[in-house]
Every structure is written in structure tokens, then in C-alpha cells.
C-alpha positions as MATLAB code, in Angstrom:
seq = 'MLPEEALVSAIAAAVGGPSGNVVLGIGDDAAVLDDGTVISTDILVEGVHFDLARTAPREVGHRAATANLSDLAAFGLPDGFAGAAEIAAGMREHGVPVAGGDLSRAPVLIVSVTALGRCERPVRRSGGRPGDVLVVTGPLGGQAAAGYTGRVLPRTGEGCALASVATAMIDLSDGIATDAARLARASGTGAIIELERLPRASGASIEQAATGGEDYELLAALPPDADPPVPVTVVGRLTDGADVVLLDAAGAPQSLRGWDHFG';
ca = [
     -15.947   -8.170   -1.692;
     -13.165   -6.875   -3.955;
      -9.773   -6.186   -2.338;
      -8.972   -2.492   -2.028;
      -6.549   -2.337   -4.968;
      -8.981   -4.156   -7.263;
     -11.788   -1.795   -6.264;
      -9.620    1.277   -6.962;
      -8.656   -0.172  -10.354;
     -12.297   -0.820  -11.221;
     -13.276    2.739  -10.286;
     -10.349    4.167  -12.271;
     -11.346    2.123  -15.329;
     -14.947    3.300  -15.083;
     -13.983    6.962  -14.679;
     -11.236    6.986  -17.303;
      -7.935    8.835  -17.253;
      -7.260   12.422  -16.154;
      -9.109   15.099  -18.087;
      -9.683   18.812  -17.980;
      -7.235   20.455  -15.604;
      -6.487   17.179  -13.762;
      -3.026   15.836  -14.603;
      -2.892   13.048  -12.010;
      -6.072   11.331  -10.935;
      -7.190    8.079   -9.350;
      -4.611    5.562   -8.150;
      -1.945    7.697   -6.493;
      -1.685    9.343   -3.066;
      -3.299   12.586   -4.233;
      -4.778   14.298   -7.255;
      -2.751   16.998   -9.010;
      -4.139   19.877  -11.063;
      -2.312   21.601  -13.893;
      -1.582   24.658  -11.741;
       0.332   22.539   -9.211;
      -2.513   22.235   -6.714;
      -2.456   18.916   -4.853;
      -5.685   17.578   -3.333;
      -6.007   14.661   -0.933;
      -9.025   13.392    0.964;
      -9.372   10.776    3.664;
     -11.966    9.512    6.093;
     -11.882    8.109    9.627;
     -14.770    5.948   10.825;
     -15.506    5.066   14.425;
     -15.101    1.349   15.000;
     -12.763    1.022   12.025;
     -10.055    3.630   12.578;
     -10.565    4.558   16.225;
     -12.503    3.657   19.365;
     -14.045    6.598   21.226;
     -13.880    4.586   24.450;
     -10.074    4.697   24.171;
      -9.440    7.786   22.043;
     -10.176   11.356   23.085;
     -11.833   13.627   20.503;
      -8.698   15.806   20.322;
      -6.686   12.726   19.396;
      -9.212   11.864   16.676;
      -8.762   15.333   15.222;
      -4.994   15.133   15.418;
      -5.031   11.770   13.644;
      -7.430   12.991   10.953;
      -5.193   15.956   10.155;
      -2.107   13.750   10.290;
      -3.616   11.571    7.590;
      -4.448   14.580    5.456;
      -3.178   17.934    6.778;
      -6.529   19.532    6.410;
      -7.534   22.868    4.932;
     -11.131   21.755    4.637;
     -12.829   19.449    7.105;
     -16.207   17.752    7.030;
     -17.700   16.173   10.132;
     -20.413   13.552   10.538;
     -21.597   13.621   14.129;
     -23.831   11.202   16.034;
     -26.653   12.675   18.123;
     -25.489   14.365   21.288;
     -21.782   14.354   20.425;
     -20.078   17.217   22.239;
     -16.470   16.809   21.087;
     -16.524   18.664   17.759;
     -14.525   21.611   19.110;
     -11.888   19.259   20.526;
     -11.590   17.456   17.177;
     -11.046   20.803   15.461;
      -8.479   21.748   18.114;
      -6.622   18.505   17.454;
      -6.461   19.325   13.748;
      -5.202   22.831   14.476;
      -2.253   21.407   16.443;
      -0.485   20.814   13.120;
      -0.207   24.551   12.558;
      -2.217   24.563    9.325;
      -5.383   26.509    8.537;
      -8.659   24.676    9.090;
     -11.486   26.134    7.028;
     -15.037   25.266    6.110;
     -16.693   21.936    6.712;
     -20.033   20.202    6.915;
     -22.232   18.813    9.674;
     -24.521   15.807    9.497;
     -25.964   13.111   11.712;
     -24.734    9.526   11.670;
     -24.967    6.495   13.966;
     -21.187    6.607   14.515;
     -18.590    9.375   14.476;
     -17.146    9.976   10.998;
     -14.388   12.516   10.371;
     -13.609   13.362    6.752;
     -10.758   15.683    5.795;
      -9.743   17.190    2.470;
      -6.236   18.641    2.206;
      -5.004   21.078   -0.424;
      -1.382   21.928   -1.138;
       0.873   22.978   -3.997;
       4.035   21.498   -5.442;
       6.336   22.113   -8.377;
       7.348   18.486   -8.934;
       4.835   15.902   -7.712;
       6.543   12.581   -7.006;
       4.229    9.798   -8.142;
       4.169    6.161   -7.142;
       4.869    5.237  -10.736;
       8.357    6.672  -11.330;
      10.473    3.943   -9.744;
      13.016    1.987  -11.793;
      14.718   -1.382  -11.301;
      17.847   -0.839   -9.258;
      16.453    2.084   -7.272;
      17.006    1.723   -3.547;
      14.020    1.838   -1.200;
      14.327    4.034    1.877;
      12.085    4.994    4.788;
      12.147    8.221    6.746;
      11.749    6.841   10.262;
      10.814    4.004   12.631;
       7.915    1.711   11.820;
       5.437   -0.282   13.873;
       4.944    2.299   16.599;
       1.213    2.618   16.099;
       0.711   -1.145   15.971;
       2.764   -1.598   19.140;
       0.759    1.131   20.906;
      -2.617   -0.266   19.850;
      -3.097    2.626   17.409;
      -3.461    5.150   20.216;
      -0.129    6.974   19.840;
       0.600   10.273   18.139;
       2.479   10.678   14.885;
       3.326   13.636   12.657;
       3.183   13.749    8.849;
       6.630   13.886    7.244;
       5.909   16.988    5.172;
       9.417   18.417    5.508;
      11.059   15.131    4.568;
       8.696   14.714    1.623;
       9.531   18.150    0.243;
      13.255   17.446    0.619;
      13.127   13.981   -0.948;
      11.154   15.291   -3.918;
      14.429   16.626   -5.315;
      15.912   13.124   -5.676;
      13.125   10.518   -5.375;
      11.810    8.708   -8.432;
       8.716    7.445   -6.586;
       7.218    7.899   -3.132;
       4.290    6.752   -0.996;
       3.262    7.320    2.611;
       3.132    4.268    4.857;
      -0.461    4.462    5.991;
      -1.224    0.757    5.548;
       2.135   -0.840    6.395;
       5.227   -1.276    4.235;
       4.232   -4.845    3.332;
       1.219   -3.434    1.491;
       2.433    0.007    0.461;
       5.738   -1.195   -1.034;
       3.716   -3.471   -3.289;
       1.566   -0.511   -4.357;
       4.616    1.560   -5.272;
       6.256   -1.327   -7.150;
       3.071   -2.213   -9.021;
       2.543    1.398  -10.098;
       6.180    1.585  -11.245;
       5.944   -1.686  -13.161;
       8.688   -3.298  -11.084;
       9.183   -5.875   -8.385;
      10.736   -5.168   -5.008;
      12.772   -6.758   -2.267;
      12.299   -5.618    1.337;
      14.839   -6.825    3.909;
      12.851   -7.108    7.119;
      15.891   -6.937    9.393;
      16.704   -3.511    7.962;
      13.358   -1.997    8.915;
      13.857    0.678   11.567;
      11.566   -0.297   14.418;
       9.785    1.930   16.890;
      10.263    1.183   20.561;
       8.447   -2.003   21.512;
       7.577   -2.946   17.924;
       8.236   -6.416   16.534;
       9.505   -7.006   13.006;
       6.022   -8.138   12.005;
       4.479   -4.952   13.409;
       7.071   -2.850   11.587;
       6.242   -4.622    8.328;
       2.452   -4.746    8.586;
       1.410   -2.014   11.008;
      -0.332    0.980    9.480;
      -0.749    4.653   10.404;
       2.949    5.321   11.014;
       2.871    7.882    8.172;
       6.559    7.599    7.463;
       7.516    7.848    3.796;
       8.774    5.076    1.540;
      10.812    6.479   -1.351;
      12.651    5.010   -4.318;
      15.982    6.717   -4.981;
      18.579    6.244   -7.703;
      21.429    4.163   -6.218;
      23.854    7.082   -6.510;
      21.487    9.636   -4.954;
      22.556   11.639   -1.917;
      19.437   11.847    0.302;
      18.948   15.370    1.673;
      17.407   14.027    4.920;
      18.209   11.013    7.140;
      16.725    7.804    5.727;
      17.180    4.060    6.178;
      17.731    1.775    3.198;
      15.338   -1.177    3.486;
      15.431   -2.757    0.039;
      15.391   -2.120   -3.685;
      13.225   -2.242   -6.777;
      13.817   -5.152   -9.139;
      13.099   -5.950  -12.757;
      10.743   -8.761  -11.779;
       7.067   -8.578  -10.912;
       7.063   -9.916   -7.354;
       7.417   -8.083   -4.061;
       9.416  -10.257   -1.680;
       9.871   -9.727    2.056;
      13.055  -11.470    3.226;
      13.928  -12.394    6.805;
      17.448  -12.363    8.256;
      18.186  -15.785    6.729;
      17.049  -14.650    3.280;
      13.819  -16.646    3.396;
      10.657  -15.024    1.985;
       7.895  -14.203    4.463;
       4.157  -13.937    3.779;
       3.118  -10.685    5.461;
       0.421   -8.193    4.504;
      -0.511   -4.795    5.806;
      -3.973   -3.268    6.092;
      -6.529   -3.626    3.300;
      -9.894   -1.908    3.879;
     -11.653   -4.466    1.701;
      -9.418   -7.524    2.177;
];
């Protein structure tokens, strides 16, 4: 099976570049229309993203909206499932409208969310430049340390603030070891991540901070002279090479990877 990035590239090649009123299409965190509308969609699958034996329906809803901040939700429900209202309540905890949706039967619980927003200056993955510093908005590894049962909040406020200075940005849904490589590759650069600099959540190891997904902090590239408008931690920099290197405290490269749906 193709790795996730290769599969996305193959789909993008088959579909072609943006057309019509789409100005940013496949390969970034969201699609952008020419009127500033931003559209993102995501899916959570039982047995892959959550375990109903350990996760309450409200928590599933909260997590689904965290991944996408939903305005439009679509549910796929197994026979006899009685937690749909609790899932919707979990989504509503973010304080955003939840509208529309779809119902269908499936052998496992599937929650699919589509989020719509609007922005004046979308920050793509592809704008980074060699010499830019890499920063994160908060502690990493918390979900991995908690067995992916904890609660997180999307960094919407921080993202809006950083948009004024960031050259590139990505959310850390699959771990910085994977997502930093995605940002660097899109920007046509290499990157160095200093593992000892990663801010760690309580109880998280360095490896969990580097590879754990679903923290939903933001990784941003900033010009070296930028004054960040929100608290951030510098964790590395973009380089003029092609490699993404994770360095330990002694400066030795480490082979670590985050989540890959198809890896």
C-alpha cells in the first residue's frame, strides 16, 4: 500500500491543479476558495482513531470537532447506536454552530466532519524559506502519554494571530516528526528539529512529543526577526537542504516517525 504522502500526491496528479473558484486545493491543510472561504474535512473511524470501550460518545464528538471545528457533520452509525446526541453535544462544546449532516448504517462508528471558515490571508505549508525558525504553540505528546483519551482544543486563536507573521504553518495532527517533514517538503526546504527543545506535556517522553499525534498544536515557520504575537517555543529551523533531521541533545540524528494512515 502507498504511504499517505505518496497517495495524496497521486490523487493530486490525477485531479490536476486548482480550477474554477478554488485557489488552493489538494495537498495542504484545507481548501481555499477565491472568496476567502476555507473548507476542511476529516473522518474518525472506530478501531483506528478511537475505541468505544474506552471513549464516551461525547468525547468522540469533541475530538471530531477538535480535528475540524465543524459547521457540517455527517454521521455513520452502526445498528442500535444510541450515542448520536452525545456526539453532537461534544461537538457543540467548542462553541461553534453545528448544522446539517447525514445518517447511514455501518459495521463500526464513523464520524465525518466538514468545517467551513473564512480568512483574509491563508498561510500555506509551502511558504517557508531557509533560515526561518520553526515554532510550536504548546506542549506535545500529551495525547500519546494519555493513550489518546485526553481532551485538547484547536489553536484557532493562535493560528489567527500567527497568520500575520508566519510564512508557513501546519497543525500537528500526526506528530511533529511527520508534520515538520510535510511543511518542509511543501516549502522546498529541509529542516532541523532539536528534540530537547520540544515542549513536553506532563508525563510525555521525548519520543512521544516527537511522534505522538492528535495534539493539534501548530507548527509555524517564522522569519528569524519576527516578533510572535502569541507565546511560542522555538524548536528548530528550515534549511536549504532537502533532509529533515531530528537531533538529540548530543546533536546525533534520530530516526523517528509520526503517524501515517497508510504507512
